[in-house]
C-alpha positions as CSV (number, residue, x, y, z in Angstrom):
1,M,-17.4,20.9,-21.6
2,L,-17.5,18.5,-18.7
3,N,-20.5,19.2,-16.4
4,L,-19.3,17.6,-13.2
5,R,-21.1,19.8,-10.6
6,A,-22.3,18.1,-7.5
7,S,-23.8,19.8,-4.5
8,A,-24.9,17.8,-1.5
9,T,-24.9,17.7,2.3
10,L,-23.9,14.8,4.4
11,P,-26.6,12.5,5.9
12,G,-26.3,14.4,9.1
13,Q,-25.6,13.3,12.6
14,R,-28.7,11.2,13.1
15,K,-30.6,8.4,11.4
16,P,-31.0,9.4,7.7
17,S,-34.4,10.9,7.0
18,R,-36.6,10.0,4.0
19,A,-35.2,13.0,2.1
20,E,-31.6,11.9,2.8
21,L,-32.4,8.3,1.7
22,E,-33.8,9.8,-1.5
23,N,-30.5,11.6,-1.9
24,S,-28.7,8.4,-2.8
25,L,-28.0,6.4,-6.0
26,S,-29.0,2.8,-6.5
27,E,-26.5,0.4,-7.8
28,S,-28.3,0.3,-11.2
29,E,-28.1,4.1,-11.4
30,V,-24.4,4.1,-10.6
31,R,-23.8,1.4,-13.3
32,T,-25.8,3.3,-15.9
33,L,-24.0,6.6,-15.2
34,F,-20.5,5.0,-15.2
35,S,-21.3,2.8,-18.2
36,Q,-22.2,5.9,-20.3
37,A,-19.0,7.6,-19.3
38,V,-16.9,4.5,-20.0
39,M,-18.4,4.0,-23.4
40,Q,-17.6,7.6,-24.3
41,A,-14.0,7.2,-23.1
42,L,-13.5,4.0,-25.1
43,S,-14.8,5.7,-28.2
44,I,-12.1,8.4,-28.1
45,N,-9.2,6.7,-26.4
46,P,-6.2,6.7,-28.7
47,K,-4.7,3.6,-27.1
48,I,-7.9,1.6,-27.9
49,H,-7.8,2.7,-31.5
50,S,-4.1,1.9,-31.8
51,S,-4.7,-1.6,-30.3
52,R,-7.5,-2.2,-32.8
53,S,-5.3,-1.3,-35.7
54,Q,-2.6,-3.5,-34.4
55,A,-5.1,-6.4,-34.0
56,D,-6.3,-5.8,-37.6
57,A,-2.6,-6.0,-38.8
58,A,-2.1,-9.2,-36.8
59,K,-5.2,-10.8,-38.4
60,E,-3.9,-9.9,-41.9
61,S,-0.6,-11.5,-41.1
62,I,-2.4,-14.8,-40.7
63,D,-3.6,-14.6,-44.3
64,E,-0.1,-13.8,-45.3
65,A,1.2,-16.9,-43.7
66,K,-1.7,-19.0,-45.1
67,G,-0.8,-17.8,-48.6
68,Q,2.5,-19.7,-48.3
69,R,0.5,-22.9,-48.7
70,W,-0.5,-22.1,-52.2
71,P,1.7,-22.3,-55.3
72,Q,4.1,-19.4,-55.5
73,V,4.2,-18.1,-59.1
74,N,7.0,-15.7,-60.2
75,V,7.3,-14.1,-63.6
76,T,10.4,-12.3,-64.8
77,S,11.1,-10.6,-68.1
78,S,14.4,-9.9,-69.8
79,S,15.4,-8.2,-73.1
80,K,17.6,-9.6,-75.7
81,S,21.3,-9.3,-74.6
82,L,23.8,-7.3,-76.6
83,N,27.4,-8.3,-77.0
84,F,30.2,-5.8,-76.5
85,G,33.9,-5.9,-75.7
86,S,36.4,-8.6,-76.8
87,G,35.7,-12.3,-76.5
88,Y,33.3,-14.9,-77.8
89,R,30.1,-13.4,-79.1
90,Q,26.8,-15.3,-79.2
91,D,24.5,-15.0,-82.2
92,N,21.5,-13.2,-80.8
93,D,19.8,-12.6,-84.2
94,N,17.3,-15.4,-83.7
95,K,16.4,-14.4,-80.1
96,D,13.2,-12.7,-79.2
97,P,13.6,-9.1,-78.2
98,V,11.8,-9.8,-74.9
99,S,11.5,-13.1,-73.1
100,L,9.4,-14.2,-70.1
101,N,10.4,-16.6,-67.5
102,L,7.6,-18.3,-65.5
103,N,8.4,-20.2,-62.3
104,M,5.9,-21.9,-60.0
105,A,7.0,-23.6,-56.8
106,T,4.8,-25.5,-54.4
107,T,6.0,-26.6,-51.0
108,L,5.1,-30.3,-50.5
109,Y,6.7,-30.9,-47.1
110,D,8.6,-28.5,-44.8
111,F,8.4,-30.3,-41.4
112,G,5.6,-28.0,-40.2
113,Q,7.3,-24.7,-40.9
114,T,4.3,-23.2,-42.6
115,S,1.7,-24.6,-40.3
116,N,3.6,-23.5,-37.2
117,T,4.0,-20.0,-38.8
118,I,0.2,-19.8,-39.1
119,K,-0.2,-20.9,-35.5
120,T,2.3,-18.2,-34.4
121,R,0.4,-15.5,-36.3
122,E,-2.9,-16.7,-34.9
123,A,-1.6,-16.6,-31.3
124,Q,-0.2,-13.1,-32.0
125,A,-3.5,-12.0,-33.4
126,E,-5.3,-13.3,-30.3
127,A,-2.8,-11.5,-28.1
128,A,-3.4,-8.3,-30.0
129,T,-7.2,-8.7,-29.6
130,L,-6.8,-9.3,-25.9
131,T,-4.8,-6.2,-25.6
132,I,-7.9,-4.3,-26.7
133,N,-9.9,-5.9,-23.9
134,A,-7.1,-5.2,-21.4
135,E,-6.9,-1.5,-22.5
136,S,-10.7,-1.3,-22.3
137,E,-10.8,-2.6,-18.7
138,S,-7.9,-0.2,-17.7
139,T,-9.8,2.7,-19.2
140,A,-13.0,1.7,-17.5
141,W,-11.1,1.7,-14.1
142,D,-9.5,5.1,-14.8
143,V,-12.9,6.7,-15.6
144,T,-14.9,5.1,-12.7
145,S,-12.2,5.8,-10.2
146,A,-11.9,9.4,-11.3
147,L,-15.7,9.9,-11.1
148,T,-15.7,8.4,-7.6
149,E,-12.9,10.6,-6.5
150,L,-14.6,13.7,-7.9
151,S,-17.9,12.8,-6.1
152,K,-15.9,12.4,-2.9
153,Q,-14.1,15.7,-3.3
154,R,-17.3,17.6,-4.1
155,L,-18.8,16.4,-0.8
156,V,-15.7,17.3,1.0
157,I,-15.9,20.8,-0.5
158,D,-19.5,21.1,0.9
159,V,-18.4,20.0,4.3
160,S,-15.4,22.3,4.2
161,Q,-17.7,25.2,3.1
162,D,-19.9,24.5,6.2
163,Y,-16.7,24.6,8.4
164,V,-15.5,27.8,6.9
165,A,-19.0,29.4,7.4
166,R,-19.0,28.3,11.0
167,M,-15.5,29.7,11.6
168,K,-16.6,33.0,10.0
169,E,-19.6,33.1,12.2
170,L,-17.5,32.6,15.4
171,T,-14.9,35.1,14.2
172,K,-17.6,37.7,13.5
173,M,-19.1,37.1,16.9
174,L,-15.8,37.5,18.7
175,Q,-15.1,40.7,16.8
176,G,-18.3,42.1,18.3
177,I,-17.2,40.9,21.8
178,V,-13.7,42.3,21.5
179,A,-15.1,45.7,20.5
180,V,-16.7,45.8,24.0
181,D,-14.2,43.7,25.9
182,Q,-10.5,44.1,24.8
183,G,-9.4,41.5,27.3
184,R,-10.7,38.8,25.0
185,K,-8.7,39.8,22.0
186,S,-6.6,36.6,22.2
187,E,-9.8,34.6,21.6
188,L,-10.3,36.5,18.3
189,T,-6.8,35.7,17.3
190,Q,-7.5,32.0,17.9
191,A,-10.7,32.2,15.9
192,K,-8.9,33.9,13.0
193,G,-6.3,31.2,13.0
194,R,-8.9,28.4,12.8
195,L,-10.6,30.4,10.0
196,L,-7.5,30.5,8.0
197,S,-6.9,26.8,8.6
198,A,-10.5,26.0,7.4
199,Q,-10.0,28.1,4.3
200,S,-6.8,26.2,3.5
201,Q,-8.5,22.9,3.9
202,L,-11.3,24.1,1.6
203,D,-8.7,25.2,-1.0
204,A,-7.0,21.8,-0.8
205,A,-10.3,20.0,-1.5
206,V,-11.1,22.4,-4.4
207,A,-7.6,21.8,-5.9
208,K,-8.1,18.0,-5.7
209,A,-11.4,18.3,-7.4
210,R,-9.9,20.4,-10.2
211,D,-7.1,17.9,-10.7
212,T,-9.7,15.1,-11.0
213,E,-11.7,17.2,-13.5
214,I,-8.5,17.6,-15.6
215,V,-8.1,13.8,-15.6
216,L,-11.7,13.3,-16.7
217,Q,-11.3,16.0,-19.4
218,R,-8.5,13.9,-20.8
219,L,-10.4,10.7,-20.6
220,L,-13.9,11.9,-21.8
221,G,-13.0,14.8,-24.0
222,E,-15.7,17.5,-24.5
223,S,-18.5,15.2,-23.2
224,S,-21.3,16.4,-20.8
225,I,-21.3,14.1,-17.8
226,T,-23.4,15.2,-14.8
227,L,-22.7,13.8,-11.4
228,P,-25.9,13.6,-9.4
229,P,-25.7,15.3,-5.9
230,A,-25.9,12.0,-4.0
231,T,-24.3,11.5,-0.7
232,Q,-24.5,7.7,-0.8
233,W,-24.3,5.0,-3.4
234,N,-26.1,1.7,-2.6
235,L,-23.4,-0.6,-3.9
236,R,-23.5,-4.2,-2.8
237,L,-20.3,-5.9,-1.7
238,P,-19.3,-8.4,-4.4
239,D,-18.6,-12.1,-3.8
240,P,-14.8,-12.5,-3.6
241,Q,-14.9,-16.2,-4.7
242,S,-16.9,-15.3,-7.8
243,Q,-14.3,-12.6,-8.7
244,L,-11.4,-14.9,-8.0
245,S,-12.9,-17.5,-10.3
246,Q,-12.7,-14.9,-13.1
247,V,-8.9,-14.4,-12.8
248,D,-8.1,-17.1,-15.3
249,S,-10.1,-15.3,-18.0
250,H,-8.7,-11.8,-17.2
251,P,-7.5,-10.2,-20.5
252,T,-3.9,-9.8,-19.3
253,V,-3.7,-13.4,-18.2
254,L,-5.1,-14.6,-21.5
255,K,-2.8,-12.3,-23.4
256,A,0.2,-13.8,-21.5
257,R,-0.9,-17.3,-22.5
258,A,-1.3,-16.3,-26.1
259,D,2.2,-14.8,-26.1
260,K,3.5,-18.1,-24.6
261,Q,1.7,-20.0,-27.4
262,A,3.1,-17.7,-30.0
263,A,6.7,-18.2,-28.7
264,E,6.3,-22.0,-28.6
265,S,5.1,-22.0,-32.2
266,E,7.9,-19.7,-33.2
267,A,10.4,-22.1,-31.8
268,A,8.8,-24.9,-33.9
269,V,9.1,-22.6,-36.9
270,V,12.8,-22.0,-36.3
271,R,13.4,-25.7,-35.7
272,A,11.7,-26.6,-39.0
273,S,13.6,-24.0,-40.9
274,G,16.8,-26.0,-40.2
275,L,15.4,-29.1,-41.8
276,P,15.0,-30.0,-45.5
277,T,12.1,-28.5,-47.6
278,L,10.6,-30.5,-50.5
279,S,9.1,-28.4,-53.3
280,W,7.5,-29.1,-56.7
281,V,8.8,-26.7,-59.3
282,V,7.4,-25.9,-62.7
283,S,9.2,-23.5,-65.0
284,K,8.9,-22.1,-68.5
285,N,11.0,-19.6,-70.5
286,T,9.4,-18.1,-73.6
287,G,12.7,-16.9,-75.1
288,Q,14.6,-18.5,-78.0
289,D,18.2,-19.7,-78.0
290,E,20.7,-18.8,-80.7
291,L,19.4,-21.5,-82.9
292,G,15.8,-20.2,-82.6
293,R,14.6,-23.0,-80.4
294,R,12.1,-22.5,-77.6
295,Q,12.4,-24.2,-74.3
296,A,9.8,-26.7,-73.2
297,Y,8.1,-26.7,-69.8
298,E,10.2,-28.1,-67.0
299,T,9.0,-29.7,-63.9
300,G,10.6,-31.6,-61.0
301,L,11.1,-31.9,-57.3
302,Q,13.5,-29.7,-55.5
303,V,15.0,-30.2,-52.0
304,S,16.6,-27.3,-50.2
305,W,18.4,-27.7,-46.9
306,G,20.5,-25.2,-45.0
307,L,23.1,-27.6,-43.5
308,F,25.1,-25.0,-41.7
309,R,24.1,-21.6,-40.4
310,G,26.8,-21.0,-37.8
311,G,24.5,-22.2,-35.0
312,S,22.1,-19.3,-35.6
313,T,19.1,-21.6,-36.1
314,R,19.6,-23.4,-32.8
315,A,20.2,-20.1,-31.0
316,A,17.0,-18.6,-32.4
317,E,15.1,-21.7,-31.3
318,R,16.5,-21.5,-27.8
319,A,15.6,-17.8,-27.6
320,A,12.0,-18.6,-28.6
321,L,11.7,-21.3,-26.0
322,A,13.1,-18.9,-23.4
323,R,10.5,-16.3,-24.3
324,A,7.8,-19.0,-24.0
325,E,9.1,-19.9,-20.5
326,A,9.2,-16.2,-19.5
327,S,5.6,-15.9,-20.6
328,S,4.6,-18.9,-18.6
329,Y,6.1,-17.3,-15.5
330,L,4.3,-14.0,-16.4
331,V,1.0,-15.9,-16.4
332,E,1.6,-17.2,-12.9
333,D,2.7,-13.8,-11.7
334,Q,-0.3,-12.0,-13.1
335,Q,-2.7,-14.5,-11.6
336,R,-1.2,-14.1,-8.2
337,D,-1.1,-10.3,-8.5
338,L,-4.8,-10.2,-9.6
339,E,-5.9,-12.5,-6.8
340,Q,-4.1,-10.4,-4.2
341,R,-5.7,-7.2,-5.6
342,I,-9.2,-8.8,-5.5
343,R,-8.7,-9.9,-1.9
344,A,-7.3,-6.6,-0.9
345,A,-10.1,-4.7,-2.7
346,N,-12.8,-6.7,-0.9
347,Q,-11.1,-6.3,2.4
348,D,-10.7,-2.6,1.9
349,A,-14.3,-2.2,0.8
350,S,-15.7,-4.0,3.8
351,S,-13.5,-2.2,6.4
352,L,-13.9,1.2,4.8
353,L,-17.7,1.1,4.6
354,E,-17.8,-0.2,8.2
355,R,-15.5,2.7,9.2
356,A,-17.9,5.2,7.4
357,V,-20.7,4.0,9.7
358,L,-18.5,4.5,12.8
359,Y,-17.5,8.0,11.6
360,H,-21.2,8.8,11.0
361,S,-22.0,7.9,14.7
362,L,-18.9,9.7,15.9
363,A,-19.9,12.8,13.9
364,A,-23.3,12.7,15.6
365,E,-21.6,12.6,19.0
366,T,-19.2,15.4,18.3
367,N,-22.1,17.5,16.9
368,R,-23.8,17.3,20.3
369,I,-20.5,18.0,22.0
370,R,-19.8,21.1,19.9
371,V,-23.3,22.4,20.6
372,D,-22.9,21.9,24.3
373,F,-19.4,23.4,24.4
374,F,-20.7,26.5,22.6
375,D,-23.6,26.9,25.0
376,Q,-21.3,26.4,28.0
377,W,-18.7,28.9,26.6
378,Y,-21.1,31.6,25.3
379,H,-23.8,31.5,27.9
380,L,-22.2,30.0,31.1
381,G,-18.5,30.7,30.6
382,K,-17.6,27.2,31.8
383,R,-15.7,26.4,28.6
384,T,-12.8,28.1,26.9
385,L,-12.9,29.2,23.2
386,L,-10.2,26.6,22.6
387,D,-12.6,23.9,23.6
388,V,-15.2,25.2,21.3
389,L,-12.8,25.5,18.3
390,S,-11.4,22.0,19.0
391,S,-14.9,20.5,19.1
392,E,-15.7,22.3,15.7
393,S,-12.5,20.8,14.2
394,D,-13.4,17.3,15.6
395,Y,-16.8,17.6,14.1
396,Y,-15.4,18.7,10.7
397,N,-12.7,16.0,10.7
398,N,-15.3,13.3,11.5
399,R,-17.6,14.4,8.7
400,V,-14.7,14.4,6.2
401,S,-13.5,11.0,7.4
402,E,-17.1,9.7,6.9
403,V,-17.2,10.9,3.3
404,S,-13.7,9.7,2.5
405,S,-14.2,6.3,4.0
406,R,-17.5,5.8,2.3
407,F,-16.3,6.8,-1.2
408,D,-13.0,5.0,-0.8
409,G,-15.0,1.9,0.0
410,Y,-17.0,2.4,-3.2
411,A,-13.7,2.8,-5.1
412,A,-12.5,-0.5,-3.5
413,I,-15.7,-2.3,-4.7
414,I,-15.1,-1.0,-8.3
415,R,-11.4,-1.9,-8.0
416,G,-12.3,-5.5,-7.2
417,Y,-14.3,-5.8,-10.4
418,A,-11.5,-4.1,-12.4
419,S,-9.0,-6.6,-10.9
420,S,-11.1,-9.6,-11.9
421,G,-11.5,-8.2,-15.5
422,T,-15.3,-7.9,-15.2
423,L,-15.7,-4.2,-14.6
424,I,-17.2,-3.4,-18.0
425,S,-19.5,-6.5,-17.7
426,W,-20.6,-5.3,-14.3
427,L,-21.3,-1.8,-15.5
428,N,-23.4,-3.2,-18.4
429,N,-25.5,-5.2,-15.9
430,H,-24.2,-8.5,-17.2
431,S,-24.1,-11.4,-14.7
432,I,-20.6,-12.0,-13.3
């Protein structure tokens, strides 16, 4: 079963201590953890296995096309024919009971039909292989993004549990006060309302974590993946220009180019099929005629040419060229889309991580405010309970926003690698 437990507290509302710094993961540790999970997901992903089978089939189709270059030998067998009914009857007494007919045909020239068929199959095989790479990158993103989201939700759960505990503490305190002073019963009602709100927020975080666990269960199967209880990951911001330079070699872009090449070669095949084909033919029949004579070997050149096909050949050629043109537009569209994703991911990562730092500072300030408000309410009576509850909510919201911004920033970093098609390479510590 999946072991996705994580228990941690936030860095606090001050400069992180040595213990808090130790409660973080280095980039290499994050890569190793995610790489293991991704490799497991790839080993059991049905889409990957299906793509591999399709790639194997595409490679075999290349050999099928290459086989057309060799002499094509056909052997047929027929029994001695029997006469029945009225009409002229041949004398079949001298015929062999069974005769074999051997025919060998070798294409000498076909205006590139066979060679272009091979090119088409090779391009299709390349596209099928690139589909494996594209599916692998997509699976890697699904796994890493789910693990990042689960880590975030686990920390949000911890923060929410602290918030619920604090609200329970205030509610219990007010219950004791109301037992003595019934005039403060409205304050108890306010505290109970905030407690219910805190519990609903905790339940929402738990539900999101469970949903993510279900996603990981589907991706990883019955694997045991442990998420370390780290509150921070020391991920470096990638170089956007380096990622943008990788777009041309993204599996989906390369696949679109291979599809374009296959469509162009297919158009050439169709065009050649409407032209003459020159073949060398050798034939031999082992049977005897009615006079007992056997046929000698026959050889010669044969030209075949489909002069008229109702315009179907030309239409098929135009269709193949149209598919090639569509693939070329798809290449351009995918390049633009990936470039936009990379830029957006890097912008999001930078802004979200900066925002996490701001929320960290803001949480430290609201922590001091909530402590002061509580003292002023409980000991001096200068603050209302509403001020105390509002300061507790602000403190909680800032802590949650810090966690969400930080881990959304990590997800944006990973999304940048996924958009450039280098996520698996990055996870395996390969230079990008």
